[in-house]
N, C-alpha and C positions, 0 to 999 in steps of 0.2 A: 486655273479650271484644271480638276483631276478627272481623268479617264477611268481610272480604276479605284476599288473601294479596299476600305481596311477595316478589319475587325479582330479581335481577340478569341481565340479557341485554345484549349489545353495550354492557357497561360503564356501563349505567344502570339504575336501580331501575324495575321495572315493577310496578304496583298492578292487581291482578285483582279487582273484584268481582263476585261471581257473580249479583247482583242486576241489575245492569245489563250483566252479560256474557252476553248472552241465547244466542249461540252454541255457547258450551259448558257443561258441569255439573261438579260438583266430581268426577265420575268420568271425565271426560275425561282421555285420557292427554296426557302430555308430547309424544308424537309426533304425534298430531294437532293440537296447538296449534301446534307448529313447523311442520307442513305447510301448516297456514294463512296463515303469514306469507310476504309474497314475497321476504324476503331470507334464508329460512333452509330452504330446499328440498333442502337437501344430505342431509337425514336420511331414510333410506328405511324403507318397510315392507317386510318380507320374510316374516315369518310370524307376526307379531302375538302371540307366546307366548314370547320371548325365546329362541329357539333359534338365529336366524341372523346376528343381531349386525349387519346393516344400519342399524339405528336407534340404534346406540350414541352415546352422547353423554357429556360429562363433567360431574360436578357438584362445584364447589369450596365449601368450608364451612370453618368456622372451628372448630379442636379445639385446645383448650388455646393459644390465643391465635396458633394458626400455620393457614395455609391448607393444606387437604390437598385430594388430586385424586383422584376415583373413576369409572371408566369403568361406564356402566349402561345398561341397555335402555330407552331412553324409551318403547318400547309397554308396559312394564308397571309406568309410575309414575302415579298420578294427579294431577294439577296440584296440589293442596294439598300434595303430600309434598316439592314443592321450596320451599316457605316458607322465607326465610331463607337461602337457598342462590344460588350462582352457577351458571348454566346457560351452558354451553360447547359450541357446534357447530363443526362444520369451517370455518363462513364466518368464525368468530372466530380461527382460528389465524393467518392473516396478519397480518404488522406493519401499524400504522397506514401505513406508507408503502408497502404492498402486497407486502412482501417475503415469500416462504413461509416456513412453519416449516420446521425442519429435518427432521422426519419427513416431511413433504410433499415437500421436495426430493430427500429418499433415495429415497422411491417413484418419484419420476420418472427419476432418474438409473440406477437399478437395475430398470427396467420391470416394477414391480410391481402395475400394472394393465392391464385388458384391456377388458372390457366395462364397468367403473367401477360398477356398482351397488351392489357391496359396500365398494367403495374409501373412502367417506366412513366409515363404521363402523370399518373397519380403521384409518385415520387417528387416530380418536378414541382406539381402544384402544392405539396407539402412541404419541399424546400423553400418556395417563397414565402409560404406563410409562416415557415419558422423563421426566416430572415427579417419579417415584417411585424410578427405580432408575438410578443411572449406571453406566455399562457394565456392563449385566444379562449374565447368563449364558443360555445357550441354553434352560436350564430355565425361567428367569423369562420370557424371549420367548414361548416355547409356552403358558406358563400364561396370560399376556397375551392372546395371540392365539387360545386355545381356541375362545373364544367368538364369532367370526367366521367365517361359512363363507364360502369362495371356490371357485366351482365352473369357473373357466377360467384363472386366472393359474397356478395353482399355488402352493405355500406357500413357496418356497425363495427367490424374489427379495423378496418380503415379510419373511421372515426376515433376510435379508442388509441389508435397509433398516432396519429395527430396530437391528440390531448397528452400522450405520454412524452411524445419527445419533443414537442413546442416550449419547453419550459426552462430554458437554458440561456435567457437572456439576450437571445438571438446570436451567441457568440459561437463560431466553429472554425474550422481553418481556413475558411475563406475570408474570414475577420482578420486574421492573422496576414494574410496574405494581400490585403486592401491596398496598403501604402504602393506595393508593386503594381498591382492592377491599374491603381490611380496613374501612376507615373505612365503608365504603357498608353491607358486612355487619353492622358493629357497631350501625348506625343504624336497623336493620329490628326492630321490636319482638318480643321473646319470647313475649308473651302469648297465651292461648289462643286458638282460632279456632273459630266456630260458623257454619258455612255453612247458610243456610235458603233452598231454593227451591221453587217449588211441589209439587215430587213428591219432594224430598229432603232429608236433613240429614246433615251432616258434620261431624264433631267432631274437632278436634284440641287434646287438653288439654296443657297445658304442665308439668303434674305428675302424679306416680303418685297422690295425693289425689284430685285431680280426676277422673281416669281411674276410680278406683274408684266414686267416688261416680256419675258417668255412666253407669257399667254397672249400678248398682244400680237408677237411675230408667228405664234403658233395655235390660232384660235380654235383648231379642232382637236388638239392635244388632249388627251385623258388625265384627269386631273385625280390625284389620290392623298387621301391624308394617311388613314390607317389600312387602307386597301381590303377591308373584311368584306364588302362588296364586290369591288371590281376583281379581287383576287377569283372570285368564283367564276368569272369569264374564262379563267386560264384552265383551273383545275378541273371544272366540271363541263365547259363547254369547248375546252382545248381552243382557244381563241388566240391568235396572234395581235397583241396588242401593240400598233407600230411606234406610237408617241405617247408617252408618259411625262407629266409633271408632278414630281414627288414632293410634296409640300411637309413631309414630316421632321425636315430638319431645319425647320424656320423656327425659331424660337419667340419671333415677334407673335406668332399665331397661337402661343400657348400662356396667354395671360388671362387671368381672371381679376375684373375689377369691380369691386362692390362700392356703390354711393348709397345717399340715403335714400334715393327713391327708384333704383334699379340695380342689376347686375348686368355685367358686359362680359360675354364670355368669348376669348377667342376661338377661331373656326378649328384650330389644331389641337386644344385641349381635348385630351381622352376621356370618354365616358365616366370611366373610374376615378379622375381626379374632379371631375364637376361633383360627383355626389356629396361629399363632404361640405362643399363650398354651398351648397343650396338645401341643405337639409334643415336650417332656420328658419328661413324665410319663404321657401318656395317648396314646401313639403309634397304637393302632389308630383312636381318634377322630382323629386326625391324619391319618391316611391317608385314610379315609372322607370328611373334610371336603375334602380336596384335589382329590376328585373329584366334589364335590358341584356338577352344573351348572358354568358356566363363571365367569370372575371377574367378569364384568358380574351375575349372578345372585347370587354370594355376597356382592357389595357391599351388595346390597339384603335377600336373606333373612336372616330371625332365627331362633334357635334356637326360641325361644316360638313362633312361626308354625307351624315344623316339626312341633313337637309338637302344638300345638292342632289342626291339621288331620287329625291321626291317620290319615293316608294308610298303607294297607296295604302299599304300596310306598315309605315313607319310607327314604331311605338311611341316617339318622342313628338311628333309634329301636333298631334289632337291636343296635347296638355299646354305645348307651348302656344298654340293658338287660343287656349282657354286663357292664359296670361298674357295675350295680347303682344307676342313678343315680334320683334323687327328683324330682318337680316340685311347687315350691311355688307355692301358690295363695293369692289374697288376696280380701276382699271387706269390706264395712262391719262385717260379723261376725267378722272375725279372719283368721288366717293358719293354714293348714295345709299338711303336707308328703306327697305320695301317693308312695310307690314307682312308678317307671315300668311294673313288672310288673303295677300293679293299675290304671293309669291310663287305659289303653285297654278298653273294654267292647264295642265292637261297630262295624260299619263307619262309620267317620269319627266314631264317639262315645266321648266321655270320661267320667271321673266329676265333671269339672269343672262346678259349678253354674252357672246361668245369669246370676248376680250375681257371679262370681269372674273373676280375671283370671291368668293364669301370669305370675309377677313373676321368677321365677328357677328355675333347673336347678342340683342339687346332685349333684357326680360325686364320689363318694370314691375315693381313692387306691388301686389294687389292692395287696393285698397282697404280701408278699416272695415271690418263687416262684410268682405268678399269672402264666398265659399268656393273653393278650387279644388276639385277631385280628378284624379286620373284613374283608368281601369285598363286591364288586360284579360282578354280572355283566349286562352289557348290550351293545348294539351297538356303541355309543359310548362310551369310556373316562368322559368328564367330562359330555357335555351329554345323554346320554339318562337317562331314567328308567328304572331298574333292571328287568330281568326278574325277578331277584330277588337279595337282598342278605342277610347273614349277620354277626351278632355272636357269637363264640364265647369262652367263658372256660374255663380248666381250672387245678384246684390238685390236687396229688398227695401221697399220704403214702406213703413207700416204693413209688412206681410205681403205688399203687392210686388209682383216681380218688377223692379226695376230695369235690371239688365240679366239677361241669360246668354250664354253662349255653350252649345251642344256641337261638339266636333268630333266625328268619328274616322276612324281608319279601318280598311277593310270593307266598307261597304259601297263604295263606286271606285272610278278609275282614278281618283285622287280623295287624298284625304278631304273631307268634306264636312260642312256645318248643315246642319238639319235647320235649315231658316224657316220652314214653314212651321216646323213645331215651335220654334222661337218665337215668331212671331204670333202665334197663338197664346201663348203663356205671357207675353209682355203686358202689363198692367193689371193682370189678374191675380186673384189670391192664391198664395203658394199653400195648397192644401191638396189631401188627397183626391178628391173627385174632380178636381181641376187636373192634376198630374195625370190621372187615369184616362182622363178626356184627350190631354195633349198628346200622350203615348199613341194613340192612333194615328197621328200625322207623321210619324215614321214612315209609314207605308207611301206616303205622298212625297217623302223626301228622299227615299231611296229605293233602287232596284238591284240588290246587289245580285252578284253571282254564285255559283256554286263552283266550289273548287274542293282539292284534296284535303283543304283543312276545316271544312264545314259547308254546308249547303246554305242556298238562299234563304230558306224558311227559317234554318237555326240561326244566321244573322241577324233576320228581322225581330226574330222573337228575344235574342240576346239583347238586341240593341235598346227595345223598349224596356227588357228588364233593367239594363244597366241605367236607364233615366229613373225608374222607379226606387231602385237601390240609392241613386243619388238624392232623390227626394226624402227618402227615410235617414240617410246618413244627414243629410241638408237640415232635416226637422231636429235632429238631436244637437246639432252645434247652435243653432239658435236657440 
């Protein structure tokens, strides 16, 4: 078991032992670490919550003996999370001879920068796009840049710079240097990490068995996967997190298994990796994940973390309820499978016991004839937390409602189904006047609050409108 972390920066292995590294703690962010270095000031802090993209860096890691490149928000990553990875910043993009990378050169030629504060983060998002897509579509470019806010240049020249630069078959000086980087990455130990300081303990187990054992020994320990939610307690609330179990290094939690009747998604799979796997058979989940934060967030956030946080405004939970998904929990005492409809029992409270871990999510394929839809209402389509979200499912028998699920987020202290509305609709004809009557039952199902994202009255109106929209769309499908 190691007490230090190792990663690659500037093409060299960096070893950090927090016992001797007094300036930073295990919950210091990669952003703050980089800002402390004299040669990596390009990364900027804008929001410290993953909304602006000014702190974007790229992490490279070995996956199936191949180096993958992912743009991430460095303000949300604790230092131990980059163990065994290569950290790439804007300063690393020029060649050893000083020649600019194609994405940098195109930004200059097409006037893609004005004040320049956001530019390094934009460049890093474009670099990840360059490494992963040759001749990307406009949709792929927009998807890559959604997480980067620019308030003075405007996006047209930035998009044009991406279109111009990303046509080189993903080949650059990083490609030429990959054999050496692979050698360095392979030389870093994959064993577990246990960091002990005078006021914190940080565990990064290498196996699921070890993680379960640690959770048994430390039942009150905070669990993180991608830390996109927990990190805010540090960056925004300045909270000291005394004990953490970091699951990001456990490969057993990163598998996706598709069967004839279902898909089983490991709790440690990132949201972005799930998207292509569910497009065919789970279109409503695909659509919701596509607007789940920005790419930098989706590259970190995990499905297990999203469910474990039990946020009442979590985008994914309503649609998973519509799919009748189940959560798999494991501990030293065994394994159990809990329907998601029964999993959340209060504000950010679940039935998970203190010694259990979420290890996977099982989603049955909808039966033939089922209509499943997801909806998100927010001020910004991708980046914003929802004002409200919804996951609906309908099954008909000769145009009569045989089964209906109406799950809403943002309407109560938990993600909740509109049970009175569902009960009214069961057995009735699926037609406009019936749905219009059913809509009024939303007032009986929910008593939402007003907050910065929307008023209670707006939420009620929007919830009703989403049900009517579902009727219109469902009618067209039928």
